[in-house]
C-alpha positions in Angstrom: 135.1 113.8 71.8 136.9 110.4 72.0 139.7 109.3 74.3 141.6 106.1 74.9 144.2 104.8 77.3 146.2 101.6 77.6 148.9 99.9 79.5 149.8 96.2 80.1 146.7 95.5 82.2 143.8 97.1 80.4 142.6 99.4 77.6 139.8 101.9 77.8 138.0 103.5 74.8 135.9 106.4 76.0 133.8 108.0 73.2 131.7 111.1 73.8 128.9 112.7 72.0 128.3 116.1 73.5 126.1 119.1 73.2 125.8 122.4 75.2 125.4 121.4 78.8 125.2 117.6 78.3 126.8 114.5 76.9 126.6 110.7 76.5 129.7 108.5 76.6 130.2 105.0 75.3 132.9 103.2 77.3 134.7 100.0 76.2 137.1 98.4 78.6 139.5 95.6 77.4 141.2 93.3 79.9 144.8 92.8 78.9 145.8 91.0 82.1 144.7 87.7 83.7 141.0 86.7 83.6 138.8 88.4 86.1 135.3 87.5 87.4 134.2 91.0 88.2 135.4 94.5 87.2 135.5 97.9 88.7 136.6 100.8 86.4 137.6 104.1 87.9 138.5 107.5 86.3 138.8 111.2 87.2 137.0 114.0 85.5 139.0 117.2 85.0 136.0 119.4 84.1 132.7 119.9 86.0 131.0 116.8 84.5 128.3 115.1 86.5 127.0 111.6 85.6 123.2 111.5 85.7 122.5 107.9 84.5 124.1 104.8 83.1 123.3 101.5 81.4 125.1 98.1 81.4 127.0 99.2 84.5 126.4 100.8 87.9 128.1 104.2 87.9 128.6 106.4 91.0 130.4 109.7 91.3 132.0 111.5 94.3 133.4 114.9 93.4 135.5 114.3 90.3 136.0 110.6 90.9 133.8 108.1 89.1 133.4 104.4 89.7 131.7 102.0 87.3 131.0 98.5 88.4 129.9 95.6 86.2 126.2 94.8 86.1 126.7 91.2 87.1 125.9 89.5 83.8 128.9 91.2 82.1 131.4 90.9 85.0 133.6 88.1 83.7 136.4 89.2 81.4 138.9 86.7 80.0 142.3 87.9 78.8 141.5 90.1 75.8 137.8 90.2 76.8 135.8 93.4 76.6 132.8 95.0 78.3 130.9 98.0 77.1 128.6 100.4 78.9 127.2 103.8 78.5 126.4 106.9 80.6 124.7 110.2 80.3 125.8 113.4 82.1 125.8 117.2 82.3 128.5 119.8 82.3 128.7 123.5 82.9 131.9 125.2 81.9 134.0 122.4 80.3 133.8 118.7 79.3 137.5 117.6 78.7 138.5 113.9 78.4 138.8 112.1 81.7 142.1 110.8 83.1 143.4 108.1 85.5 141.5 105.1 84.1 142.1 102.0 86.2 140.6 98.5 86.0 140.4 96.8 89.4 143.1 99.1 90.6 145.5 98.6 87.7 146.2 101.8 85.7 145.1 101.9 82.1 147.0 105.1 81.4 145.7 108.6 80.9 143.6 109.6 77.9 145.7 110.5 74.9 143.4 111.4 72.0 142.5 115.1 71.8 138.8 115.9 71.9 136.9 116.3 68.7 133.4 117.5 69.4 130.4 117.2 67.0 128.6 120.4 66.1 126.9 121.9 69.2 123.6 121.8 67.4 123.5 118.0 67.7 121.8 117.3 71.1 121.5 113.6 71.8 119.6 111.9 73.2 117.3 112.9 70.5 113.7 113.8 71.1 112.9 111.6 68.1 111.8 108.1 68.8 114.3 106.2 66.5 113.9 102.5 67.0 111.7 102.9 70.1 109.1 100.1 70.7 106.5 102.7 71.6 106.4 106.0 69.8 103.0 107.7 70.0 101.7 111.2 69.6 98.1 109.8 69.4 97.6 111.5 66.0 96.7 108.0 64.5 93.6 107.8 66.8 90.4 108.2 64.7 87.8 108.5 67.4 87.2 109.7 70.9 87.8 106.3 72.5 91.4 105.0 72.5 91.9 102.2 70.0 94.5 100.4 67.9 97.8 100.4 69.8 96.0 101.7 73.0 93.2 100.3 75.0 91.2 101.4 78.0 91.7 99.3 81.1 90.9 99.2 84.8 93.6 96.8 86.1 92.0 95.9 89.4 88.7 97.7 89.7 86.7 100.3 87.8 85.2 103.4 89.1 84.0 106.7 87.6 87.3 107.8 86.0 87.3 108.1 82.2 89.8 108.1 79.3 89.4 109.7 75.9 91.3 111.1 72.9 91.3 114.9 73.2 91.4 117.2 70.2 91.4 120.5 72.2 94.7 120.1 74.2 97.9 118.7 72.8 101.6 119.0 73.3 102.3 118.4 69.6 100.0 117.9 66.7 96.2 118.0 67.3 95.6 115.1 69.7 96.5 113.8 73.1 95.3 111.3 75.6 93.0 112.7 78.3 92.3 111.0 81.7 89.7 112.3 84.1 90.8 110.7 87.3 88.5 110.4 90.3 89.2 110.0 94.0 88.2 107.0 96.0 90.0 103.7 96.8 90.4 101.4 93.8 89.1 103.9 91.3 91.3 103.0 88.3 91.2 104.6 84.8 94.1 103.7 82.5 95.0 103.4 78.9 97.4 100.6 78.2 99.8 100.3 75.2 99.5 96.9 73.5 103.3 96.8 73.0 105.3 94.1 74.8 108.2 95.6 76.7 109.5 92.3 78.2 112.6 92.3 76.0 113.3 96.0 75.9 116.6 96.7 77.6 118.9 96.1 79.4 117.9 99.6 80.4 114.3 100.6 79.6 114.0 104.3 78.8 110.6 106.1 78.9 109.8 109.6 77.8 106.4 111.3 78.0 104.9 114.7 78.1 102.3 115.1 80.8 100.0 117.9 81.8 97.8 117.9 84.9 95.4 120.1 86.6 95.5 119.6 90.4 98.6 119.6 92.6 99.7 116.2 93.7 97.9 115.5 97.1 99.3 114.3 100.4 97.7 110.9 99.8 99.2 108.3 97.4 98.2 108.5 93.7 99.5 106.9 90.6 99.5 108.0 86.9 102.0 105.6 85.4 101.6 101.9 86.0 103.9 99.1 84.6 103.2 95.4 85.2 106.5 93.9 86.4 107.3 90.2 85.9 109.8 90.3 88.8 106.8 91.1 91.0 104.7 88.3 89.4 102.8 90.9 87.4 102.3 93.4 90.2 103.3 96.9 89.2 106.0 99.6 89.3 104.1 102.8 89.8 105.0 106.5 89.2 102.8 109.0 91.0 102.8 111.2 94.0 102.6 111.4 97.8 103.0 114.3 100.2 102.8 116.7 97.3 105.8 115.4 95.4 106.6 112.8 92.7 107.4 109.3 93.9 108.0 105.7 92.8 106.0 103.0 94.4 106.5 99.2 94.2 103.3 97.3 94.6 104.8 94.0 95.9 106.1 95.5 99.1 104.8 99.1 99.0 108.3 100.5 99.0 108.6 104.1 97.9 111.4 106.2 96.3 112.2 108.5 97.9 111.4 107.4 101.5 108.4 109.4 102.7 110.3 111.2 105.4 110.4 115.0 105.3 114.0 114.9 104.1 113.2 112.3 101.5 110.2 114.2 100.1 112.3 117.4 100.0 114.6 115.6 97.5 111.8 115.0 95.1 109.9 117.6 93.1 106.2 118.5 92.7 104.7 118.0 89.3 103.9 121.6 88.0 100.2 122.1 87.1 98.7 123.8 84.1 101.7 123.2 81.7 103.3 120.4 79.7 106.1 118.7 81.6 108.6 116.3 80.1 109.0 113.3 82.4 111.7 110.7 81.7 113.0 107.7 83.5 115.4 104.8 83.0 114.9 101.4 84.6 117.8 99.0 84.8 116.5 95.5 84.3 119.8 94.0 85.5 119.9 95.7 88.9 117.4 97.4 91.2 118.4 100.8 90.0 116.6 103.6 88.1 116.8 107.4 87.3 114.2 110.0 86.8 114.3 113.4 85.1 111.7 116.2 85.1 112.7 118.2 82.1 116.5 118.3 82.0 116.8 118.0 85.8 117.7 114.7 87.3 115.5 114.4 90.5 117.9 113.4 93.3 115.1 111.8 95.4 114.1 109.6 92.5 117.5 108.0 91.9 118.4 104.5 93.0 122.1 103.7 92.3 122.7 100.4 94.1 124.1 102.0 97.2 121.4 102.4 99.8 121.1 106.1 101.0 119.0 107.0 104.0 115.9 109.1 103.1 116.2 108.2 99.4 116.6 104.5 98.3 117.5 102.5 101.4 113.9 101.1 101.5 113.8 100.7 97.8 117.0 98.7 97.6 115.9 96.3 100.4 114.5 94.2 97.5 117.4 93.2 95.3 115.5 91.6 92.5 115.9 93.7 89.3 112.6 95.0 87.9 111.4 93.7 84.5 108.5 95.9 83.3 106.4 94.2 80.5 103.9 96.9 79.6 103.0 100.6 80.0 99.7 102.0 81.3 98.9 105.7 81.6 96.1 107.0 83.7 95.0 107.7 87.3 94.7 105.6 90.4 93.7 107.2 93.7 94.0 105.4 97.1 91.7 107.8 98.9 91.6 111.5 98.0 92.6 113.2 94.8 90.7 114.0 91.6 92.8 115.1 88.7 92.5 115.7 84.9 95.7 114.7 83.0 96.8 114.7 79.4 99.6 112.6 78.0 101.3 113.1 74.6 104.5 112.2 72.7 105.1 109.0 74.6 108.2 106.9 73.7 109.7 103.7 75.2 113.0 102.1 74.0 116.4 100.7 74.8 118.2 104.0 74.3 117.8 107.4 76.0 115.1 109.5 74.5 115.3 113.3 75.1 112.6 115.9 75.5 
């Protein structure tokens, strides 16, 4: 599907790649009026589309109305200047072209190009890695100890947890990464990728398959740790607390969602005994991120730049955008909580990577 609209003030080219139940859209806005120092593009969906994530812009949706605001670095548009951003979304019954495009309140005209959909068997974002910086199914590992592009590490202190290449459990192929995590404060067992992620972006997309044994405890635990240069090397952490998935920021101990009963209810537990596809997108130009468990966007693990009580009000108190530089997979307990986990089919890149 592609659509465009233009009047004297602006032009919008909205190009969609869709599949059953989902789509991505590439949006190009051209300023045909006087130069502007910041832009706000609005439009209206006429189907039941729902935006789930975006890159190079901050996109919010209320009902059928969508608002996209520049990311800061791409806000200035000279006369004839353009800005491009992308988004991903879902739909149920229909995905027609949007209408009522307007740039800073000036109409760009309605969409005029009829939709032309690709074959429904083409479901981007692809589960294939493409040009991802990290693309690992651990099949290249030759021994029981992680080696080559992966190395065992205990970032702060080492306990009794262990890491190994497992040939008995795998999501695909014959191998996976196994972590036997142990309880106890500062009991770290991680395997770190040697890939440098400091230039991946502007949105960093991560996809992994994870399988774990014991339900997430009430106490705080971490199984994904990313050193963050915006925190002087302290980490962005994905783990759990109060039985549900959560993000934690080491520099100020902020959590997403907030650990109120209402906030926790908006997250999800991590199912045990089966492989789960965990995906997230970290905007390195704004303190925003999105998280999916399978194909479901987790509402409590969504920070969109607009503080929402019980979700991201605490998270957005810090306005410095994150800048992850590396990826570590493992287990870190801050009190109680043993677990055995497996990781497989891990990918990190600048474009969305599906399950």
